[in-house]
C-alpha positions as CSV (number, residue, x, y, z in Angstrom):
1,C,60.1,62.4,10.7
2,F,61.9,61.1,13.8
3,G,65.5,62.3,13.9
4,Q,65.1,65.1,11.4
5,C,66.1,68.7,12.5
6,I,63.6,70.7,10.5
7,G,61.6,72.2,13.3
8,S,61.3,76.0,13.8
9,I,60.0,78.4,16.5
10,G,58.9,82.0,15.5
11,L,58.2,84.8,18.0
12,E,55.7,87.7,17.8
13,I,56.6,90.3,20.4
14,S,54.5,93.3,21.5
15,G,55.1,96.0,24.1
16,G,58.3,97.5,25.4
17,A,60.5,99.6,23.2
18,T,61.6,98.4,19.8
19,P,63.8,97.1,18.4
20,Y,64.1,93.8,20.2
21,S,67.0,91.5,20.5
22,F,66.9,87.7,20.8
23,L,69.2,85.2,22.2
24,W,68.1,81.5,21.8
25,S,69.4,78.6,23.8
26,T,70.8,77.4,20.5
27,G,72.8,80.6,20.1
28,S,70.6,82.0,17.4
29,Q,69.8,85.7,17.6
30,D,66.8,85.9,15.2
31,N,63.2,86.0,16.2
32,L,62.8,82.8,14.1
33,S,64.9,79.8,15.1
34,E,65.0,77.1,12.4
35,Q,66.5,73.6,11.8
36,L,65.6,72.6,15.2
37,C,65.8,69.0,16.3
38,N,63.4,67.3,18.7
39,G,63.9,68.9,22.1
40,I,63.1,71.8,24.6
41,Y,64.3,75.3,23.8
42,S,64.4,78.7,25.5
43,V,64.9,82.3,24.3
44,T,65.7,85.7,26.0
45,V,64.1,88.7,24.5
46,E,65.4,92.2,25.4
47,D,63.8,95.6,24.2
48,N,65.6,98.8,23.4
49,L,65.4,100.1,27.0
50,G,67.1,97.0,28.4
51,S,64.0,95.3,29.7
52,S,64.1,91.5,29.1
53,I,61.9,88.4,29.3
54,I,62.9,84.7,29.2
55,I,60.6,82.3,27.4
56,D,61.4,78.7,28.1
57,E,59.7,75.3,27.8
58,L,59.5,75.7,24.0
59,I,59.1,72.1,22.8
60,I,59.8,70.8,19.4
61,D,58.2,67.4,19.1
62,S,58.3,64.7,16.3
63,P,56.4,61.5,15.6
64,P,57.7,58.3,17.2
65,I,60.4,56.5,15.4
66,L,59.0,54.6,12.4
67,N,59.6,50.8,12.5
68,S,57.9,47.5,11.5
69,L,57.3,44.3,13.5
70,N,57.3,41.6,10.9
71,V,56.0,38.0,10.9
72,V,57.6,35.7,8.3
73,S,56.3,32.2,7.4
74,D,58.8,30.0,5.6
75,E,58.0,27.7,2.7
76,T,56.0,24.7,4.1
77,C,57.0,22.1,1.5
78,I,59.7,21.6,-1.2
79,D,59.0,23.9,-4.2
80,F,55.6,25.1,-2.8
81,N,56.6,28.8,-2.9
82,D,54.1,29.5,-0.2
83,G,56.1,31.8,2.0
84,T,54.3,34.8,3.7
85,I,55.5,38.2,5.0
86,S,53.3,40.3,7.2
87,L,54.6,43.9,7.7
88,N,53.2,45.6,10.8
89,A,54.4,49.2,10.9
90,F,54.3,51.3,14.0
91,G,55.6,54.7,15.0
92,G,55.7,57.6,12.5
93,E,52.4,58.9,11.4
94,P,49.8,56.5,10.0
95,P,48.5,55.5,7.5
96,Y,51.4,53.5,6.0
97,N,52.3,52.4,2.6
98,Y,54.3,49.2,2.0
99,F,56.7,48.2,-0.8
100,L,58.4,44.9,-1.3
101,N,61.3,44.7,-3.7
102,G,60.1,47.9,-5.2
103,L,56.5,46.9,-5.7
104,T,53.6,48.3,-3.9
105,V,52.0,45.6,-1.7
106,S,49.5,45.2,1.1
107,S,50.7,44.7,4.7
108,T,50.6,40.9,4.1
109,V,52.1,39.2,1.1
110,T,51.6,35.5,0.3
111,N,52.8,32.8,-2.1
112,L,56.4,34.0,-2.0
113,E,59.3,31.8,-3.1
114,P,62.2,31.4,-0.7
115,G,64.8,34.2,-0.8
116,N,65.7,37.6,0.6
117,Y,63.2,40.5,0.3
118,A,63.8,44.2,0.8
119,Y,60.8,46.1,2.2
120,L,60.0,49.8,2.6
121,V,57.4,51.4,4.9
122,V,56.4,55.0,4.2
123,D,54.2,56.9,6.7
124,N,51.8,59.8,6.1
125,F,54.6,62.3,6.4
126,G,56.7,60.5,3.8
127,C,59.0,59.2,6.5
128,E,60.7,55.9,5.5
129,Y,61.8,52.7,7.2
130,T,63.6,50.0,5.2
131,N,65.0,46.6,6.0
132,T,65.2,43.0,4.7
133,V,63.6,39.7,5.6
134,N,64.3,36.2,4.5
135,I,62.0,33.3,3.6
136,N,63.7,30.0,4.2
137,A,63.3,27.0,1.8
138,V,62.6,23.5,2.9
139,D,65.8,21.6,2.8
140,P,65.6,19.2,-0.2
141,I,65.9,15.5,0.5
142,T,68.5,13.5,-1.4
143,L,68.3,9.8,-1.4
144,D,70.4,6.8,-2.3
145,V,68.0,3.9,-2.6
146,T,68.9,0.3,-3.2
147,Q,66.5,-2.5,-3.6
148,Q,66.5,-6.3,-3.6
149,N,63.9,-7.9,-5.8
150,I,62.3,-11.2,-4.9
151,N,63.9,-14.3,-6.4
152,C,64.7,-17.9,-5.3
153,D,67.6,-16.7,-3.2
154,N,65.6,-13.8,-1.6
155,P,62.0,-14.7,-0.9
156,N,61.3,-11.2,0.4
157,G,62.0,-7.9,-1.1
158,Q,64.2,-5.3,0.6
159,I,64.7,-1.5,0.4
160,E,67.5,0.5,1.9
161,I,67.3,4.3,2.1
162,V,70.4,6.4,2.7
163,S,69.5,10.1,2.9
164,N,70.7,13.5,4.1
165,N,67.9,13.7,6.7
166,I,69.6,16.3,8.8
167,N,66.3,17.7,10.1
168,G,65.1,14.4,11.3
169,Y,62.0,14.1,9.1
170,E,59.9,11.1,9.7
171,V,60.2,8.5,6.9
172,L,57.1,6.8,5.4
173,L,56.9,3.8,3.1
174,N,53.4,3.5,1.6
175,G,52.1,5.3,4.6
176,D,53.9,3.2,7.3
177,S,56.4,5.0,9.5
178,Y,60.1,3.7,9.7
179,G,61.6,6.4,11.9
180,S,63.9,9.3,11.0
181,D,67.4,7.9,10.7
182,N,69.7,8.7,7.8
183,T,70.0,5.0,7.0
184,I,66.8,2.9,7.1
185,S,66.6,-0.8,6.0
186,I,63.1,-2.2,5.3
187,N,62.7,-6.0,4.9
188,N,60.1,-8.6,4.2
189,L,58.5,-6.7,1.3
190,S,56.2,-8.3,-1.2
191,A,56.3,-7.5,-4.9
192,A,54.6,-4.1,-5.3
193,D,55.0,-0.4,-6.0
194,Y,56.3,1.6,-3.1
195,T,56.4,5.4,-2.4
196,I,59.0,6.9,-0.1
197,Q,57.7,10.0,1.8
198,Y,59.1,12.4,4.3
199,I,56.9,14.2,6.8
200,I,58.2,17.8,6.6
201,N,55.6,19.2,8.9
202,D,51.9,18.8,9.8
203,D,50.9,20.4,6.5
204,C,53.5,18.7,4.2
205,I,54.2,15.1,3.3
206,E,56.8,15.0,0.6
207,D,56.8,12.2,-2.0
208,V,60.5,11.7,-2.6
209,E,60.9,8.6,-4.7
210,N,58.9,5.7,-6.1
211,I,60.3,2.2,-6.0
212,T,59.0,-1.1,-7.6
213,I,59.9,-4.4,-6.0
214,L,59.8,-7.0,-8.7
215,D,59.2,-10.7,-8.4
216,E,61.9,-12.1,-10.7
217,G,60.1,-15.4,-10.5
218,L,56.9,-13.9,-11.7
219,F,55.4,-16.8,-13.7
220,E,52.6,-19.3,-13.1
221,I,52.1,-23.0,-13.9
222,N,48.8,-24.7,-13.3
223,F,47.7,-28.3,-13.8
224,N,44.4,-29.7,-14.9
225,P,43.7,-31.9,-13.1
226,E,45.8,-31.0,-10.0
227,V,45.5,-34.6,-8.8
228,I,45.4,-37.5,-11.3
229,K,42.9,-40.2,-10.3
230,I,42.6,-43.3,-12.5
231,N,41.5,-46.9,-12.2
232,L,44.3,-49.3,-12.5
233,G,45.1,-49.8,-16.2
234,E,43.5,-46.6,-17.4
235,D,45.3,-43.9,-19.3
236,F,45.4,-40.3,-18.2
237,N,46.0,-36.8,-19.7
238,I,47.1,-33.7,-17.8
239,N,47.1,-30.2,-19.2
240,I,49.9,-27.8,-18.2
241,V,48.9,-24.1,-18.4
242,I,52.0,-21.9,-18.5
243,S,51.9,-18.1,-17.9
244,D,55.3,-16.5,-18.5
245,P,54.8,-12.8,-19.4
246,G,58.4,-11.9,-18.9
247,N,59.8,-14.9,-20.8
248,I,61.9,-15.9,-17.7
249,I,61.4,-19.7,-18.0
250,Q,64.4,-21.4,-19.4
251,S,63.2,-25.0,-19.3
252,I,60.5,-27.3,-18.0
253,D,61.4,-31.0,-17.4
254,W,59.3,-33.8,-16.0
255,F,60.2,-37.1,-14.2
256,S,58.1,-40.0,-12.9
257,N,58.4,-43.7,-12.2
258,S,55.2,-44.1,-14.3
259,N,55.0,-44.4,-18.0
260,I,54.4,-40.8,-19.3
261,Q,55.0,-38.9,-22.4
262,C,54.5,-35.4,-23.8
263,D,51.8,-35.2,-26.5
264,Q,51.9,-31.4,-27.2
265,F,54.4,-28.5,-27.0
266,N,53.8,-24.8,-27.2
267,E,55.7,-22.2,-29.2
268,E,58.5,-22.1,-26.6
269,S,58.9,-25.9,-26.8
270,F,57.5,-26.4,-23.3
271,C,55.2,-29.4,-22.9
272,T,51.6,-28.5,-22.3
273,V,49.9,-31.9,-22.4
274,L,51.3,-35.1,-20.7
275,S,49.7,-38.5,-21.0
276,G,50.5,-41.9,-19.5
277,T,49.4,-44.7,-17.2
278,S,50.5,-46.1,-13.9
279,N,49.9,-49.4,-12.0
280,Q,50.5,-47.8,-8.6
281,D,50.2,-44.6,-6.7
282,D,52.9,-42.3,-7.9
283,F,53.6,-38.7,-8.7
284,I,55.0,-36.6,-11.6
285,T,57.8,-34.1,-10.7
286,L,57.8,-31.0,-12.9
287,I,61.1,-29.0,-12.7
288,T,61.0,-25.4,-13.9
289,T,64.4,-23.6,-14.4
290,L,64.4,-19.8,-14.8
291,N,66.9,-17.7,-16.8
292,N,68.4,-16.5,-13.5
293,G,69.2,-20.1,-12.4
294,C,66.3,-20.4,-9.9
295,I,64.6,-23.8,-9.9
296,Y,61.0,-24.6,-8.9
297,E,59.6,-28.0,-8.4
298,Y,56.0,-29.1,-8.7
299,F,54.5,-32.4,-7.7
300,I,51.4,-33.9,-9.3
301,P,50.0,-36.9,-7.4
302,I,48.8,-40.0,-9.3
303,E,46.2,-41.9,-7.4
304,V,45.5,-45.4,-8.8
305,E,42.3,-47.1,-7.7
306,I,42.2,-51.0,-7.5
307,V,38.8,-52.0,-9.0
308,T,37.4,-55.1,-7.4
309,D,33.9,-54.8,-8.8
310,L,33.6,-57.2,-11.7
311,T,30.8,-57.8,-14.2
312,I,29.4,-61.4,-14.0
313,P,26.5,-62.4,-16.1
314,N,23.6,-64.5,-14.6
315,I,22.4,-66.1,-17.9
316,F,23.9,-67.4,-21.1
317,S,22.9,-69.7,-24.0
318,P,25.6,-72.2,-25.0
319,N,24.0,-73.3,-28.3
320,G,26.8,-72.7,-30.7
321,D,25.2,-69.7,-32.4
322,G,28.2,-67.5,-31.6
323,T,26.3,-65.2,-29.3
324,N,26.5,-65.5,-25.5
325,D,27.9,-69.0,-25.8
326,V,30.4,-68.8,-22.9
327,F,30.0,-68.0,-19.2
328,T,32.9,-65.8,-18.2
329,I,33.8,-62.8,-16.2
330,K,34.8,-59.4,-17.5
331,T,38.3,-58.8,-16.0
332,N,40.2,-55.6,-15.6
333,P,43.9,-54.8,-14.9
334,S,43.3,-54.9,-11.2
335,L,42.7,-58.6,-11.3
336,L,45.9,-60.6,-10.7
337,E,44.7,-64.2,-10.7
338,I,41.5,-66.4,-10.9
339,N,42.3,-68.8,-8.1
340,S,39.3,-71.0,-8.7
341,F,36.4,-71.0,-11.1
342,S,33.8,-73.7,-10.3
343,I,30.2,-74.5,-11.6
344,Y,27.8,-76.7,-9.6
345,D,24.5,-78.2,-10.6
346,R,21.4,-78.0,-8.4
347,W,22.4,-81.1,-6.6
348,G,25.8,-79.7,-5.6
349,N,27.8,-81.7,-8.1
350,R,30.8,-79.8,-9.5
351,I,30.5,-80.0,-13.2
352,F,33.3,-77.5,-14.2
353,D,36.5,-76.4,-12.4
354,Q,39.5,-74.4,-13.3
355,D,42.2,-73.2,-10.9
356,N,45.0,-70.6,-10.9
357,V,44.2,-69.1,-14.2
358,N,45.7,-65.9,-15.7
359,P,42.9,-63.5,-16.2
360,M,44.4,-62.4,-19.5
361,T,44.1,-66.0,-20.9
362,F,40.9,-67.1,-19.2
363,I,38.1,-68.1,-21.5
364,G,35.3,-69.4,-19.2
365,W,32.8,-72.3,-19.3
366,D,31.2,-73.2,-22.5
367,G,28.2,-75.0,-20.9
368,R,29.5,-78.5,-21.3
369,F,30.1,-81.4,-18.9
370,N,32.0,-84.4,-20.2
371,N,31.9,-82.8,-23.6
372,N,28.1,-82.7,-23.7
373,Y,26.0,-79.5,-23.3
374,V,24.2,-79.6,-20.0
375,Q,20.4,-79.2,-19.7
376,P,18.9,-75.7,-19.4
377,G,18.3,-74.7,-15.8
378,V,19.8,-73.0,-12.9
379,Y,23.4,-73.6,-11.8
380,V,25.6,-72.1,-9.2
381,Y,29.1,-70.6,-9.6
382,S,31.8,-70.2,-7.1
383,I,34.8,-67.9,-8.0
384,L,37.8,-67.0,-5.9
385,L,39.9,-64.0,-7.1
386,T,43.1,-62.3,-6.1
387,F,43.8,-58.7,-7.0
388,I,47.0,-56.9,-7.7
389,D,47.1,-55.4,-4.2
390,G,46.9,-58.9,-2.6
391,Q,43.2,-58.5,-1.8
392,T,41.1,-61.7,-2.3
393,K,37.4,-61.9,-3.1
394,Q,35.0,-64.9,-3.1
395,L,32.0,-64.6,-5.4
396,Y,28.9,-66.9,-5.4
397,G,25.8,-66.7,-7.5
398,D,23.1,-68.4,-9.6
399,L,23.6,-68.9,-13.3
400,T,20.7,-69.7,-15.7
401,I,21.3,-71.7,-18.9
402,V,18.8,-71.2,-21.8
403,K,18.7,-72.6,-25.3
């Protein structure tokens, strides 16, 4: 082995007169010089008659110094334990045997956890070289994460990340990059699950923490119908469908200028069916108050239709039998006043007239003129109406009297 002084040189002498004497450059006087180190030696040999000879350039050689050129790959990701050590021995006398922490291994060892390792290389002559190598761990990421959920005061969620990102790892939130600062604030987030990741290297994206942004106002109220459309004077019903999985609704109140009432309550005493009527366009205000104090308002429009189409018969039989004895019009709540109601015979004589009549008290014409029933035939009516919205309507038509 390199550096060991275990070489020897032995001489076999012939000729001259024995005995021989020896004087080595090391000072030895034997024909065998031992425990020689790597180097060049000489010896003077003299016989019994005083003749001598010098032998030089005697070389003791040794293998090159044994060493190892190592390649170490550190852990690629936190707790992956995927370090690698490649031992590449040179010098000495091949082949080589390798030992790592006392265990026989090949020249390349994989799947090693971070730490210090002692290795030993032994060549074919039994010469040894020993040293240590270190596999570095990925620095762990420690986080202090604060979040702001969505509520009436904060319409968008927020996440703030404070970390010990001393290595400048790139930070990802659900795959989107947000730089590599130690303090990162991320705003305008919707309610969802989020994963904070750090790009350690090209082969490692580390999931560090999972965060859930909650919508503290997560409830739903739907209306059927969404817009109330009625004719003037009609009643309406509206169903209120409430979804409150987190039981966050404290109260639901309603207000309107129209006449409305609650017809049905659910188990939480929230109204689920409203009914009412309205004589004009209006709306219902529904106010929902949550346990956290947030207030949400909903508006349900009420659209009221003024009906100007009236049913007017064109035949009647005023004979006193109690059936179809009176000519009248079928009114509705849209009608404000009957301004004039006139009947003419076929010669244009007005035989019945009534002005400025309340539709609610209007009876009609019983087929008489001067207290006598008129003769069967065709007559003409002229009716002027005023509706609740101020609109007027003039109606003309033929009327047949039969017996």
